[in-house]
N, C-alpha and C positions, 0 to 999 in steps of 0.2 A: 038589233039587226042580225038575222041569221048568218052563221059562218058558212062560207062557200068553200067546200073541200075539193071541188072539181078540178082546180088547177094546182093541187098539191099532191105530192106522192103520199099515198095513204096505204099503210100496211096493217092488215088485221092479223093478230097473232093470238093463238090460244094460250091459256095459262100453262098448260103442260109443254108447249113449245118454248115459252119464255123462261119457265123455271123447271127445275128437276123436281117433279112431284111423284116420282115412282113409288116412294114409300106409302104416300097417301093413296095412290092408285091400287097398290097391293091390298090395302085395307078394303077398298071399294070392291075389288074383284073377289076377295075372299068372303066379305061379310055384308056387302050391300050398301045402299045409299045412306041409311040411317047411321050405320057405324062409321061410314066415311065422313058424314057431316059432323058427328060427335068428335071424331079424331081431329078434324080441321079446327073446330072450336077449342078443343083442349090444347092445341098447339098454335093458337092464333098469333102468339108473339114470337114463335120460332121462325127465323128468317129462312126462306126457301133458297137453296143453292141455285145458281144460274143453270139454265138448261141449254139445249143445243142452239136455240135461236137467240140467246141473250146478246151475244157479241154483235150480231147484225142489228138488232133493235137499238142497242146502245149507240152504235155508230150512226144509224139513221137519225136518231134524235140529236146527235152532235152536229148534224148539218145545219140545224137552226142556229147554233152558237157560232159556227163558222161564218154563215151568211151575215149575221147581225154584227160580228166584229169587223168584217171586211168593209161594209158600207153602212155606217151608222146613219139613221134617218129619224126624222121627227115622226111621232106617232108610234103605234105598236109595230114591232118588227114583223116582217113577212116570214112566215114559217114555211120552210121548204118541204118538210116531211112531218107527217102525223102518224101516230101509232094508236090503234084501237085494240084493246084487249077484248077478245071475244071468247066467251066460255059458256058451256052448257051448265055450269054451276048456277045456283041461285045466289042472291046477294049475301045471305048470311055466311054461306060456306066460302065466299070469296074474300072475306075479311083478311085472311092470312096472306092472300095474293096481294091485296092492296098494301098491307104492311110491308111486304117485301119490295114492292115498287117504290114505296117511300124510302125504305132503307137504302136502296141502291141509287136514289135520286134520279130516277128515270122520269123524264118530263112527259109522262103519258097523261092525257087529259080526258080520254073518252073510254068507255067500256060498254059492252053489250053482254048481258048475263041472261041467258035464255031459259034457265030453269029446266033443262032437259030437252028442250026443243031444238030442232035443226037450226044451224046458224046461217045457212046460205041465203035465206030471204032478207037478212039484215045487211048483207054485203053492199047491195046497191044503195041502201039508205045512208051509208057512210062513204060512198064513192070509193070503195076499196079497190086498189090496183093489184095487190098481192095478198093472198090469204095463206097463212102457215098454221098448220095444226097437226096434232098427233092422232087424229081420228080419220081413217081412210074414207069412210062414207061421206063425211063432210067435204073432203077433197074432191071426190068424184062428182058430187052434186054441184059443187062450186064450178068445176071445170065444165060440166054440162050446161051451166047457166052462163058461160062465157067469161069467167074470171080466171086469172092466173092463180093457181093454188098448188101447194106442195105438202106432201106428208113428211114432216120434218123428222129426221133421225140423227143420231149422233152417238158414237161410242164413248167409252170412259176417257179417252185421250182428248176429246174436244169439249165435253161438257165442263163448264166452269172456266173456260178460257175467257178472261175479262180484259186483256190488254186492248187499248183503243188503237187499232191499226188505221193509219191514214194513207191513202184514201180508202174509201169503201171498195172492196173487191168482190165481184160477183161473177161466177162462172156458169155457163149454160152448155148443155148438150144441144145438138142441132135438131135432128129429126124427131118429131113427136113432142118437141119442147118449144124451140123457137119457130121451127117450121112444122108444117103438117106431117102426118105419118104416111103421106102418099108414096114417097120414095122408099120408106121403110117397108111398106107393104109389098112392093116389088121385090125387095131383097128377101123378105120372108117367103114369098110365094115362088119366086123363080131363081133365086140364088144371086151370088155376088157378081158374076159376069153380066147377068141381065141388068142388075142395078147400075153397074158402072157404065154399061152401054147406054142405058136410059138417061143417066145424068149427063153423059158426054153429048148425047144428041140434043138435050134440052138445056145446055149450058147457058144460053142467053135468055131463057124463059124463067122469070122469077119464080121461086118456090112459093107455094101457097102458105099462108100464115098459119102458125101453130098457136097453142094456147098462151104462149109467153111473148108473142110478137108485139102486142100492145105495150106490155111492161117494158120490153127492150127499147121501144121507141121513147117511152117516158124517161127511162134512165139515160138514153142518149141525149135527149133534150136537156136533162139536168146537167150533163157534162158541159154543155155550152152555156149554161146560165151565167150571165155576167155578175150575178150577185156573189160569186165565189172568186177568191184570189187565184186559186188553182183548181183544176178539174177535181171535183169531189168524189167521182166514181170511176173505177177502172173495170172494164168489162172484158171477159175472155170467153171464147168459144172452144170447148173441148169435146171433139167429136170423133167417133170411130171411123168416119170417112177417111179416104186417102185419095191421092191423085189417081185418075183425073176428076174425081167427084168434088174436088175443092172449088172449081171455077164457078159452078152454079151458086154455091153458097156465097162466095165473095161478090158476085154480080148482084145477087138478091139483096144483100146488105147495102150495096151502093144504090140500088134502086129505091130502097127504103130510106135512104139518107141517114143510115145508122152507122155510128162509129164504133168499131170494135178495136180495143187496144191490142189484144193478143188473140191468136188463133192457133189451135193445135189439131192437126189432122193425124190422128193416131194410127189409122190403118191396122187396127186389131191389137196394138200395144196397150197394156193396162194403163188406165188413166191416173192411178193413184200417185205416182211419183211426180207427174206434171202438176197435179192438184196440190200436192204438198209443197212444191216449189212456188206456185202462184199464191198459195195460202189465202183462199177466198173466205169471206165471211159466210158464204153459203154457195153450194153447188147444186144445180138442178139437173136431174137425169130421169129417164123413164124406165130404165132396165135394172133389175135387181143385181145382175152380174157386175154392174158398175157402181150402183148405189151402196151395196154392202161393203166392198173394199174402201170406197171413198169415205164412207161415214166413220171409218176408223181413224182418219187423219184430219178431216175437215167437216164442218157442219154441212149436212147434205139433206136435200129434200127430194123425195120421189114424186114424179108426175105420172100417176098411173094411167094406162090406156088399154084399150081392148086387145092390142097385140101382145103386150108383155105382162099384163096383170091377170092372175088367175081369178076366175069368177068366185066371189065370196058372198055368202048370205049376210045381210045387215046384222050387226051386233045389237041385240035388244038392250044391252046394258050401256046406256048412252049418257049417264049423268056426269061422270067424272072425266071431262075432256078439256 
């Protein structure tokens, strides 16, 4: 009987988001696909270090152990989260990745290896709720197709962080991430005063959904799942908004029946210290001015959009992703 993933939290993660493959990627960038493939085969038994997305994936898979231990039941345990490794590599050059998954005892059961082709068409096949990758073009096409997707980054201080923090902590920016960029466009075009006036005038009108609204609802439902002894996920909103632009945000979340544990209306204050205190497994933001500093202290994923991302030509070198 086919496995139905439609009611499970499914995260697709690229090999370079899960593991630190920068040395292999340097070989690829310098010498091409064949040299990269040879390098991976020559080092097939050398375990890859954890990458910026490792801690989140490890924590998500741990949800299945928590649920199984809380309510033992007859038959196979219900899995609350699934991870699909999704890579542009071919099967042969992925052996080292699989060896590393086995070494870290990551209970990952599915993989999509596209051999250089785009990964977005396969997201729907696996009912992916969130896609994390290090290749910006895949992020953009996934977002355009209606999937929550982030370009995962992380500085040397966060790569390799392996401690299992409980509960899972996820932080989101507001505009152009959880909500649409409608209000952000007003700010960009007409300035802060116009933005604040618009949000105050529309305080009781729910904000339009952004690319991560569906994921936020899924995580909020997971918080209420009776299969866990305690709430397995803690959610935070970390936004540059300030009062009076807070009210519309709060009322929108109430209208969506979404529970946010913590909210920080920064009003222009740098987000880094708040993020360091919250210590999320991952933080999603759309602006480089926040993504850069945040990535030095916590795993961070950029959600590119037309307002904040420069136009870039597609990179023809797409194999090692």
